[in-house]
C-alpha positions as CSV (number, residue, x, y, z in Angstrom):
1,M,-32.6,250.1,46.5
2,K,-32.5,246.4,47.6
3,I,-29.6,245.6,49.3
4,K,-28.5,242.3,51.3
5,C,-29.1,242.4,55.0
6,P,-26.0,242.2,56.9
7,K,-28.1,240.5,60.0
8,C,-30.3,238.2,58.2
9,K,-29.2,237.8,54.9
10,G,-32.8,238.7,53.5
11,N,-33.6,242.0,51.4
12,A,-32.9,245.2,53.2
13,E,-33.7,248.8,51.6
14,L,-31.2,251.3,51.1
15,E,-33.1,254.9,51.2
16,S,-32.6,256.5,47.6
17,D,-30.3,259.1,49.0
18,F,-28.1,256.4,50.5
19,S,-28.7,257.7,53.9
20,Y,-30.2,254.6,55.9
21,V,-30.6,250.9,55.6
22,T,-34.0,249.0,56.8
23,C,-34.9,245.6,56.9
24,Q,-38.5,244.5,57.2
25,K,-37.7,240.6,58.4
26,C,-35.3,241.3,61.2
27,N,-36.3,245.0,62.2
28,L,-32.8,246.4,61.1
29,E,-32.4,250.4,61.2
30,M,-29.2,252.0,60.7
31,S,-27.3,254.6,58.8
32,Y,-25.5,253.8,55.9
33,G,-22.1,254.5,57.1
34,E,-23.0,252.2,60.2
35,Y,-24.0,249.5,57.9
36,V,-20.9,250.0,55.7
37,K,-18.9,249.3,59.3
38,Y,-21.0,246.3,60.2
39,V,-20.5,244.7,56.9
40,A,-16.6,245.4,56.9
41,H,-16.3,244.1,60.7
42,H,-18.4,240.7,59.9
43,D,-17.4,240.1,56.5
44,I,-13.6,240.3,55.8
45,T,-14.1,240.0,52.2
46,Y,-15.5,243.8,52.2
47,S,-12.7,245.3,55.2
48,D,-11.1,247.0,52.5
49,I,-14.1,249.6,51.9
50,L,-13.1,251.5,55.1
51,G,-10.8,253.0,53.3
52,D,-13.3,254.7,51.5
53,Y,-14.4,256.6,54.6
54,A,-11.0,257.8,55.5
55,G,-11.1,260.7,53.1
56,S,-7.7,261.3,51.4
57,T,-5.5,258.1,51.6
58,E,-2.5,259.6,50.0
59,G,0.6,259.0,51.7
60,Q,-1.1,257.0,54.4
61,T,-2.9,253.6,54.6
62,A,-6.9,253.6,56.1
63,G,-5.9,251.8,59.2
64,T,-7.2,248.4,60.8
65,L,-10.6,247.7,61.5
66,D,-9.7,247.9,65.4
67,E,-8.9,251.6,64.6
68,W,-12.3,252.3,63.2
69,D,-14.5,251.4,66.5
């Protein structure tokens, strides 16, 4: 699946099992989890997606970006 590369803004490839992201243009290689964190840290529009990785958020907040480092 094609996705936007967070570094060069070109086309990156997301593996079909959502495990790994690669970009041939800038040689980006990272896991999908790392990709999500990278995008969330570098584009405030997507910072709320970190909550998806917090597990059950019932009765609690997902935290701040600093707490995810």
